[in-house]
ZAMI-838626 format. One line per 2 residues: their letters; for each residue x, y, z of C-alpha. Coordinates in nm, 3 decimals, decimal comma. Layout:
# ZAMI-838626
a> X/Y/Z | ...
This chain:
# ZAMI-838626
na> -3,250/5,677/6,755 | -3,463/5,396/6,883
al> -3,249/5,376/7,182 | -3,327/5,757/7,266
wd> -3,638/5,836/7,145 | -3,821/5,466/7,221
sf> -3,720/5,438/7,556 | -3,802/5,815/7,669
fl> -4,122/6,025/7,747 | -4,062/6,336/7,824
st> -4,340/6,500/8,035 | -4,220/6,824/8,135
vp> -4,443/6,756/8,475 | -4,232/6,895/8,736
as> -4,080/6,672/9,038 | -4,261/6,888/9,277
gs> -4,556/7,141/9,301 | -4,772/7,150/9,073
aa> -4,861/6,826/8,889 | -4,989/6,982/8,546
pl> -4,705/6,950/8,261 | -4,495/7,259/8,163
np> -4,562/7,186/7,811 | -4,890/7,349/7,718
ri> -4,940/7,100/7,413 | -4,968/6,802/7,680
ae> -5,224/6,721/7,852 | -5,395/6,459/8,066
iq> -5,580/6,179/7,847 | -5,879/6,168/8,145
pg> -5,801/6,446/8,409 | -5,810/6,292/8,714
al> -5,477/6,102/8,754 | -5,301/6,128/9,065
pa> -4,984/6,384/9,082 | -4,770/6,058/9,198
el> -4,870/5,939/8,862 | -4,804/6,198/8,651
rd> -4,437/6,223/8,777 | -4,386/5,832/8,769
pl> -4,141/5,783/8,489 | -4,258/5,430/8,386
la> -4,671/5,573/8,460 | -4,671/5,921/8,309
as> -4,715/5,856/7,971 | -5,019/5,652/8,025
hl> -5,188/5,927/8,144 | -5,085/6,199/7,915
wi> -5,081/6,273/7,504 | -5,008/6,616/7,328
eg> -5,260/6,796/7,168 | -5,238/6,878/6,813
rf> -5,032/6,623/6,688 | -5,016/6,446/6,369
nv> -4,990/6,093/6,311 | -4,757/5,975/6,037
ns> -4,936/5,620/6,024 | -5,242/5,759/5,968
tr> -5,450/5,589/5,687 | -5,673/5,931/5,649
kd> -5,710/6,038/5,312 | -5,804/6,420/5,463
aw> -5,551/6,427/5,715 | -5,255/6,370/5,468
ka> -5,436/6,604/5,226 | -5,444/6,896/5,507
ll> -5,060/6,792/5,620 | -4,928/6,783/5,246
as> -5,144/7,106/5,130 | -5,025/7,314/5,474
nr> -4,676/7,379/5,273 | -4,831/7,463/4,956
km> -4,691/7,797/4,785 | -4,431/7,820/5,077
kh> -4,108/7,980/5,018 | -3,766/7,782/5,139
pa> -3,458/7,999/5,229 | -3,276/7,788/4,945
ea> -3,513/7,903/4,694 | -3,504/8,218/4,509
ta> -3,860/8,290/4,489 | -4,193/8,151/4,666
st> -4,337/7,888/4,462 | -4,664/7,932/4,300
eg> -4,774/7,595/4,272 | -4,716/7,299/4,422
am> -4,585/7,234/4,742 | -4,203/7,191/4,924
fp> -4,083/6,899/5,107 | -3,727/6,947/5,248
rs> -3,547/6,649/5,361 | -3,336/6,889/5,605
le> -3,343/7,218/5,715 | -3,041/7,298/5,507
qs> -3,096/7,261/5,158 | -2,774/7,313/4,903
ge> -2,988/7,426/4,603 | -3,348/7,488/4,422
pq> -3,636/7,264/4,421 | -3,540/6,964/4,145
lp> -3,813/7,012/3,874 | -3,843/6,760/3,710
qp> -3,772/6,530/4,026 | -3,434/6,416/4,008
sg> -3,327/6,063/3,822 | -3,226/5,897/4,142
de> -2,898/5,811/4,010 | -2,688/6,110/4,012
dd> -2,612/6,408/4,203 | -2,899/6,576/4,149
sf> -3,083/6,371/4,377 | -2,872/6,504/4,669
ng> -2,925/6,849/4,598 | -3,229/7,080/4,661
lr> -3,540/7,053/4,797 | -3,818/6,791/4,669
at> -4,126/6,973/4,547 | -4,479/6,831/4,412
e> -4,550/6,975/4,048
């Protein structure tokens, strides 16, 4: 992944015409950059950012609380019913079973089956 995702920035700025990014979530950090800079593959990332993003390196308790709480009482397709408590944390979109409560042992097959959920 590092070779692909850390070496490329997909700005969605068209090669011709308007220099505004096609992705509405990408915006200029400070409006006024030259169109040539926004189209330059080496300079574009220094002028653009993604609005509404979450920084996984954040140390702000409130930011993590908001992110983790956003999954409360949601139903994953692998579950028979929506959880009335806690939050789900699927490791992938395709889960092979129900949430594991109590938490899996870490040594048995239950560690690879189902999604994780807070209690």
